[in-house]
N, C-alpha and C positions, 0 to 999 in steps of 0.2 A: 281330614282325609288327605294321604300322601299320594301325589301323582308321579308316575314314571316318566322318565325322559322320553321326548318325542324326537323321532328321527327328522330332521329337517333338511330338504333338498333346496339349493338355490343357486343363483347366478349373481356375479357382481359385474356390473356395467359401468363404463366410463360415460361421460356427458354426451358422447356421440352414439351411445347405445351399443358400443362394442364390447365384448367380454374381456375382462382383465385377468390374464393367466398368471399363475404362480404368485398370488398376492396373498400375505398373511393376514387372517382376519382374527380378532379378538373379541368375543363376546363377554362382557362384563355385566354380570346379574346385579340386582338391587342390593345384594348382600356382599358385593365386590368379590365374588367368585369368578375367576377367569377360565373361559373354555377357548381353546385355540383350534385353529384349522387353516388350511391353505386351499386356495382355488387351484383347479387342475388347469391343463393347458388350454381348456375352453372356457374358462372362467367360472365353472360350476364348483360347488362345494356341498359337503354333506356334515351335519353337526348333530349331536344329541343335546337337546336342551329341555330342562324342566320347564313347564308352564311358568311364565312370569314375564318381567319386564327387563330387557337387556340394552345396553348400549354398545353399539358396534359402528365404526368409522364415522363417528359424529351424529349417528341417528339413534333415535329410541324406537325399539320394536317391542312388540307384545306377542308373546307365544301363548297359545292356548291349547287345549287338549287335542283339539282337530287341526291345528296349524300343520301344514306339510310342505309349503313351499315359500321361499322368500324370493324377492327380486330386490337387490340392493344397488343403489346408486353411489359411486364414489363421489364425495363432495368435491366442488371445483378447487383447484389449485389456486392459491393466493399467493403471488409472488411477494416476496419482501420488497420494500422500496429500496431503490438504489442510492446510496449516498456515497460521496467520494471519502475515501480514507486513504491514510498512509501508513505502511507497515513499518515499525521502528524496531531496530534490534539493539537492545541494551544488555551487555555482558551475556550475550548467548540466548537470552530470552526474548521471545517475539511477543509483541503486544500490538494491538490496533489502536491507533490514535486518530481521532477524527478531528480534522482542522477545518475551520470555517473557511469560506472562499477568499476571503479578504486577507488571509494570513500569508506572509512571504514563505514560499516552500523551499527556498534554497537554504542550504545548510553551510556554515562556516567552513571554508577550506575547500568546498566542492566548487567545480566549475559553474558558472551560470549557464543554464540552459533555456532561460525564457526566451522565446522567439522575439519578443520585442527588444531585447537587449542586444541582438546581433546586427 
């Protein structure tokens, strides 16, 4: 039996339960079909989905024949660890170079700017 798509209405909330406006959502079906929508200024959205299992913003949801509403929570933002780095320019190309803390960061011919040497 082939099922028709179901119109789903929903809202996307942040961790403080406040709606997230103008946020792009991509529902990925189990057969890798992408269905895209965007939340409105009140964090609400509508999307037509066939019954099945979908991944959206890191969550797995199941849509059945009688599913009509969804309340999605945005996963918490995990900030990348901060590490010291130096940007080195070589012949016009930029590359990030991570130096251990015990490496001398002065360059030959550059003035010594270490506070302990003043």
